GURO-190734 format. One line per 8 residues: number of its first residue (from 1); their letters; for each residue z, y, x negated of C-alpha. Coordinates in steps of 0.25 Angstrom, whole numbers, plus 5000, padded with zeros to 4 digits. Each point is the difference from the previous one (the first is absolute). Example, Ala and Ser with C-alpha at 12.3 -4.5 7.8 and 13.67 -1.06 7.14 Angstrom:
BEGIN
1	as	5031:4982:4951  4998:5014:4994
% end
This chain:
BEGIN
1	mpivyiid	5492:4850:4524  4988:5004:5007  5000:5012:5010  4993:4996:5015  5000:5017:5005  5002:5000:5017  4995:5011:5007  5011:5002:5010
9	vesgnlrs	4995:5012:5013  5014:4995:5006  4992:4989:5008  5010:4990:5003  5006:4989:4992  4997:5003:4986  5013:4991:4996  4993:4987:5001
17	lqnaveyl	4987:5002:4992  5011:5006:4988  5008:4989:5004  4987:4989:4999  4993:5008:4986  5015:4999:4993  5001:4986:5005  4987:4996:4992
25	gyetrfik	5005:5008:4991  4995:5014:4996  5007:5014:5002  4996:5006:5011  4999:5016:5000  4996:5009:5012  4987:5013:5002  5005:5009:5010
33	hgsdpalk	4990:5009:4997  4985:5001:4994  5003:5009:4989  5012:4993:4996  4994:4995:4985  5005:4986:5003  4985:4998:5007  4993:5004:4986
41	kadklilp	5008:4987:4993  5001:4990:5011  4990:4989:4997  5006:4991:5012  5002:5007:5016  5003:4997:5010  4997:5006:5014  5010:4996:5013
49	gvgnfghf	4999:5006:5012  5005:4997:5014  5000:5007:5014  4990:5009:5005  4986:5002:4991  4999:5013:5004  5013:5006:4996  5001:4990:4987
57	vkelrsrd	4985:5009:4995  5005:5013:5003  5014:4996:4991  4991:4997:4990  4993:5012:5003  5011:5008:4998  5005:4994:4990  4987:5001:4991
65	ffdpltky	4994:4986:4998  4987:5003:5003  4993:5004:4988  5008:4994:4993  5001:4984:5006  4984:5001:5000  5001:5004:4985  5009:4990:4996
73	vesgkslm	4993:4988:5007  4987:5005:4991  5006:4998:4989  4998:4984:5003  5018:5001:4998  5007:4991:5010  5002:5003:5016  5007:4993:5011
81	gicvglqa	5001:5003:5014  5009:4994:5010  5001:5002:5015  4997:5013:5005  4994:5001:4984  4990:4991:5003  4995:5007:5011  5000:5015:4995
89	lfkgsees	4987:4995:4992  4994:5000:5010  4991:5010:5005  5009:5001:5012  5007:4997:5013  5001:4999:5014  5016:5003:5000  4997:5014:4994
97	pdvgglkf	4985:5004:5002  4999:5014:4993  5008:4994:4988  4990:4994:4990  5005:4990:4990  4994:4999:4985  4987:4993:5004  5002:4989:4989
105	idlrlkkf	4995:4992:5012  4988:5004:5012  5008:4994:5012  5009:5005:5009  5013:4994:5002  5003:4995:5018  5010:4996:5007  5001:4987:5005
113	ndsnksvp	4997:4996:5013  5013:4998:5008  4995:4991:5013  4999:4986:4992  5012:5002:4991  5014:5008:4996  4995:5014:4992  5006:5002:4991
121	qigwncle	4996:4988:4991  5016:4995:4995  4998:4988:4996  4996:4990:4987  4984:4998:4999  4991:4990:4991  4988:5007:4992  4985:4997:4997
129	vpalngkr	4995:5004:4986  4986:4994:4998  4999:4994:4988  4994:5007:4988  4991:4996:4990  4997:4987:5010  5013:4994:4994  5014:4996:5005
137	qtlydmkp	5005:5012:4997  5008:5014:5008  5002:5014:4999  5015:5004:4991  5007:4986:5004  4999:5003:5015  5000:4985:5005  4992:4995:5013
145	darfyfvh	5013:4991:5001  5006:5012:5000  5008:5008:5011  5002:5016:5000  5007:5010:5004  4993:5011:5012  5006:5009:5006  4990:5011:5006
153	syaaivnd	4991:5005:5015  4988:5005:4989  4995:4992:4991  4982:4999:4996  4994:4994:5012  4987:4994:4996  4988:4989:5003  4992:4992:4989
161	dqiaelss	4990:5012:4998  5010:5010:4997  5006:4988:4991  4986:4998:4992  4997:5014:5001  5016:5003:4991  4996:4988:4991  4987:5005:4995
169	qgwdlais	5007:5013:4997  5007:4992:4991  5013:4997:5005  5008:4987:5004  5006:4998:5012  5011:4993:5005  4999:4996:5016  5009:4996:5010
177	kyadekfi	5000:5001:5014  5008:5003:5012  4997:4994:5010  4987:4999:5002  4997:5015:4992  4996:4996:4985  5009:5016:4992  4999:5000:4983
185	aavakgni	5013:4993:4995  4998:5006:4986  4991:5007:4992  4996:4999:4987  4988:5006:4990  5003:5006:4984  5010:5004:4997  5005:5002:5015
193	fatqfhpe	5008:4990:5009  5008:5000:5014  5007:4993:5010  5003:5003:5015  5008:4990:5002  5014:5002:4991  5003:4992:4986  5012:5004:4997
201	ksgaagln	5005:4994:5014  4991:4985:5000  5011:4993:4993  4995:4994:4986  4985:5001:5005  5000:5015:4999  5008:5000:4988  4989:4989:4994
209	vikaflqq	4991:5012:5004  5008:5012:4996  5000:4993:4985  4984:4996:4999  4998:5017:5003  5010:5003:4991  4995:4988:4988  4986:5005:5005
217	qkvtslpe	4996:4987:5003  4989:5004:5009  4993:4985:5002  5009:4989:5000  4997:4984:5002  5003:4992:5013  5008:4987:4999  4989:4988:5008
225	tqsqmqes	5012:4996:5007  5005:5004:5016  5009:5007:5004  5015:4996:4997  5001:5002:5016  4987:4990:5004  5005:4990:4990  5014:5000:5004
233	sskaievt	4997:4998:5016  4997:4988:5007  4995:5008:5012  4988:5010:5006  5005:5013:4996  4997:5010:5012  4992:5012:5000  5009:5010:5005
241	ptgltrri	4989:5010:5010  5004:5011:4989  4997:4993:4988  5017:5006:4995  5010:4988:4998  5011:4999:5007  5009:5013:4995  5018:4994:5001
249	iacldvrt	5010:5011:4996  5013:4999:4994  5008:5008:5005  5014:5004:4994  5011:5008:5009  5008:5009:4991  5013:5004:5001  5012:5003:4995
257	ndqadlvv	5013:4991:5000  5014:5006:5001  5001:5003:4986  4988:5006:4998  4991:4991:4995  4987:4999:5003  4994:4988:5005  4990:4991:5010
265	tkgdqydv	5008:4996:5015  4996:4993:5010  5007:4997:5014  4996:4995:5016  4998:5013:5008  5000:5007:4990  5014:5000:4994  4999:4997:4988
273	rekraggd	5014:4998:4995  5008:4988:5000  5007:4992:5013  5016:5000:4997  5010:5011:5002  4997:5013:4990  4988:4994:4995  4992:5006:4989
281	vkslgkpv	4984:5000:4999  4994:4988:4998  4992:5002:4988  4990:4992:4999  4996:5004:4986  4997:5012:4991  4987:5005:5004  4991:5004:4986
289	qlaekyyr	5001:4984:4996  4996:4994:5015  4990:5009:5000  4993:4995:4985  5006:4987:5007  4990:4999:5013  4989:5009:4989  5000:4987:4994
297	qgadevtf	4999:4991:5011  4989:5007:5004  5003:5010:5010  4989:5009:5005  5011:5011:5001  5012:5005:5000  5009:5009:5013  5012:5006:4995
305	lnitsfrn	5009:5005:5013  5010:5010:4997  5006:4996:5010  5014:5010:4997  4990:5012:4997  5011:5002:4989  5003:5012:5006  5013:5005:4992
313	spikdqpm	4989:5000:4985  4994:5013:4997  4985:4998:5001  4994:4999:4985  5013:4988:4998  4996:4994:5010  5003:4985:4998  4988:4994:5005
321	levlrqaa	4991:5008:4990  5007:4994:4990  4997:4985:5005  4984:5005:5001  4998:5004:4988  5007:4987:4994  4992:4993:5010  4986:5005:4997
329	ktcfvplt	5000:4997:4987  5002:4984:5002  4992:4999:5015  4986:5003:4996  4998:5000:5016  5000:5008:5010  5015:5006:5004  5007:5007:5014
337	vgggiktv	5011:5008:5000  5008:5004:5016  5009:5009:5003  5004:5013:4997  4986:5006:5004  5004:5012:5005  5001:5015:4999  5016:5002:4993
345	ldsdgtev	5009:5007:4993  5005:4999:4987  5014:4999:4995  4998:5016:4994  4997:5004:5015  4981:4999:4994  4992:4996:5013  4990:4989:4996
353	saldiatl	4989:4996:5007  4995:4983:5003  4989:5008:4993  5009:5000:4989  5007:4988:5001  4990:4991:5003  4992:5005:4986  5012:4997:4991
361	yfragadk	5001:4987:5005  4982:5000:4995  5004:5005:4987  5011:4988:5000  4991:4990:5000  4999:4997:5019  4986:4998:5003  5003:5000:5016
369	vsigsdsv	5011:5011:5009  5006:4993:5013  5004:5010:5009  5010:4994:5009  5010:5007:5010  4991:5015:4998  4987:4992:5005  5007:4999:5013
377	kaaeefia	5001:5015:4999  4988:5006:4997  4993:4991:5010  5008:5002:5012  4999:5015:4998  4986:4998:4997  4999:4992:5013  5008:5009:5007
385	sgehatgk	4992:5013:4996  4986:4995:5006  4996:4993:4987  4999:5013:4990  5004:4998:4986  5006:5011:4995  4998:4995:4985  5014:5001:4996
393	tpietisr	5005:4986:5000  5004:4989:4989  4990:4990:5007  4987:5013:4998  5005:5007:4989  5001:4988:4988  4986:4994:5005  4994:5012:5000
401	aygnqavv	5005:5002:4986  4997:4985:4995  4993:4995:5010  5002:4992:5012  5002:4985:4994  5014:5005:4995  5007:5000:5012  5006:4992:5008
409	isvdpkry	5009:4999:5011  5011:4991:5003  5001:4997:5015  5011:4992:5006  4999:4998:5014  5008:4990:5010  4994:4993:5010  5003:5004:5014
417	yvadpvnf	4998:4994:5013  4989:5008:5012  5001:4994:5016  4989:5010:5005  4990:5003:4991  4993:5011:5010  5001:5013:4994  5008:4997:4987
425	kynlitta	5000:5011:4991  4997:4990:4987  4993:4991:4997  5000:4987:5006  5000:4984:4994  5001:4988:5009  5008:4992:4992  5000:4985:5000
433	tsgpdgek	5016:4999:5002  5006:5005:5010  5012:5010:5003  5014:4997:5003  4996:5004:5014  4985:4993:4999  4993:5011:4996  4985:4998:4994
441	ycyyrvts	4999:5015:4995  5006:5005:4990  4998:5010:4989  5009:5003:4986  5007:5012:4999  4999:5009:4987  5016:5001:4992  5004:5010:4990
449	qggrkvhe	5013:5000:4990  4996:4987:4995  4999:4992:5014  5014:5010:5006  4994:5009:5010  4989:4993:5007  4989:5011:5008  4992:4999:5010
457	lgayelcq	4988:4999:4994  4990:4990:4999  4995:4996:4986  4985:4998:5005  5003:5018:5002  5007:4999:4989  4989:4993:4989  4990:5007:5007
465	aceklgag	5003:5015:5000  5006:4999:4985  4984:4993:4995  4997:5012:5007  5009:5008:4992  4995:4993:4988  5007:4987:4996  4992:4991:4994
473	eillncid	5007:4987:5003  5010:4994:5010  5015:4992:4993  5004:4992:5014  5012:4995:5000  5008:4995:5011  5017:4999:5005  4998:4988:5008
481	kdgtnsgy	4996:4994:4992  5004:5006:4987  5012:4987:4992  4994:4990:5010  4991:4991:4993  4993:5000:5011  4988:5002:4995  4990:5015:5003
489	dfelinqi	4999:5007:5015  4984:4995:5001  5003:5009:5013  5003:5013:4994  4987:4998:4987  4990:4996:5012  5006:5013:5006  5000:5009:4988
497	ksavripv	4987:4996:4993  4993:5002:5013  5004:5014:5001  4997:5007:4987  4990:4998:4988  5007:4999:4988  5008:4988:4994  5012:4996:5004
505	iassgagn	5012:4993:4992  5006:4985:5009  5018:5002:4997  5009:4993:5005  5003:4986:5005  4996:4992:4987  5006:4989:4998  4992:4987:4993
513	pqdfvdvf	4985:4999:4995  4994:4998:5012  5005:5013:5006  4989:5007:4991  4990:4991:5004  5002:5002:5016  5001:5015:4998  4984:5001:4995
521	kntkadaa	4995:4989:5008  5007:5007:5012  4998:5013:4999  4992:5008:4993  5009:5006:4991  4996:5006:4987  5014:4994:4991  5011:4997:5001
529	lgagifhr	5016:5004:4995  5010:4989:4997  5014:5003:4995  5010:4989:5002  4992:4989:5000  4998:5005:4984  5013:5007:4999  5008:4986:5003
537	geytvtqv	4991:4993:4989  4998:4990:5013  4985:5004:4996  4991:5006:4990  4988:5011:4999  4994:4987:4996  5003:4987:5009  4997:5009:5011
545	krymrdhg	4987:5006:4995  4997:4983:4993  5002:4997:5015  4991:5009:5008  4990:4993:4987  5000:4988:5006  4999:5004:5012  4986:5007:4998
553	mlvridet	5005:5013:4999  4997:5009:4991  5009:5005:4991  5000:5007:4986  5008:4993:4986  4997:5007:4991  5005:4987:4988  4991:5008:4989
561	qi	5008:5004:4986  4997:5014:4993
% end
């Protein structure tokens, strides 16, 4: 079996890349230091990276990879970079001004402008590859009607003159747009190929790109047909402000039942037990099997929320770790895990930091971690200190090591009506739904511990504080809407979108496909999450997406085969 070598500087989730390569019929081996003799043996080498440019490049230097990588490329053997692995090929990045890259490409990366869009870019974007030799051909099977998963704040933002200059130097480019900014989505020259997107997280389309690289099929012919999405829709499809598709996330609440079996569950108002005397936890299926089912149906991401935190389990034997390991073998879209991402004591009394816990999850297959109750604590302390960051909260330590795109804040707010808005401490909205005594104002109090503890702090202030601490995305739940099947809370979503520049995921209340259409029409939500609607078998992810498409919404429907 042919061997593919992967450079490992402990940067994010490598397990999914390993699984993707092995799924395609190859053996994988990791190289952790430039002095490893395997680097000279390798003829197919992948350089993956996530997070901070400076941290990643410094790790390459400290592990003595710079000269061996240059010699490897000069030898003519194949190299593929992914995400920050692509960025490392450039001269440098304004993210880390004092750190130089490999300098194969004489450009510096810049941060996306966040005045008209969420940053980081998180979602599914398309790309354009100029026709090769005047024919309908593309590089490494990057089809122009496919969608690929991007997650980054910095990019090789380019204008037409820079594109022409790089082309004159022999670089073949794939270009994407995020709102009004063009950036390099992929580059190829000789034996070098690199993508800003994550092919191992881009479903069948991404696996085809990896396959083309491993088989060294640099140039791929394109069929003379329109995309499946264009052919199958009778209505005009919207052009979204960012160019990203409407992202649909399947969420699985995971816990043990009374027989100690691991199950996916869902209840009303955070109550997951059957409505009968001595009722056991509702079981809606097994987490790994459900995750694969939703991936096959076209979910853009899968989120696991560990709603009991498995408090009595040794850290390295957490049941959720094995769930992630198994799910990552068959689900080639981003995986998020929440619950228990905090500093804890192991069964032997050893203190294990939130960063160490997150690292275990990333190594098991997670792409993002979701922090709930500890984010409330961190925000309260940050605000009380006059916004003095300690650098020690889970948000800060994890985002510093893995990038802010790896840290999601799970917020559980509850509506609270206010009669007199004068000198009120927290951000208020004028609501279209009056309170029990005719109140026209409200704010959203945050809760913790699964909704059991209510805080005075407003969700608006919490989200702003967490963004400043380093969070990269908000998972916005709503206790008032949870389990009601009455649609999302537009007022809450719009308030939080006005508070932050990072992406916001709308959650709680989806009961039918129209609710997904409505949330994107009535708010600026970056994604919408569904749980019970899928678990109960009322609708599949595919049905929801096709309904959205039939109502003119831009969605990713991946019907291609490997």
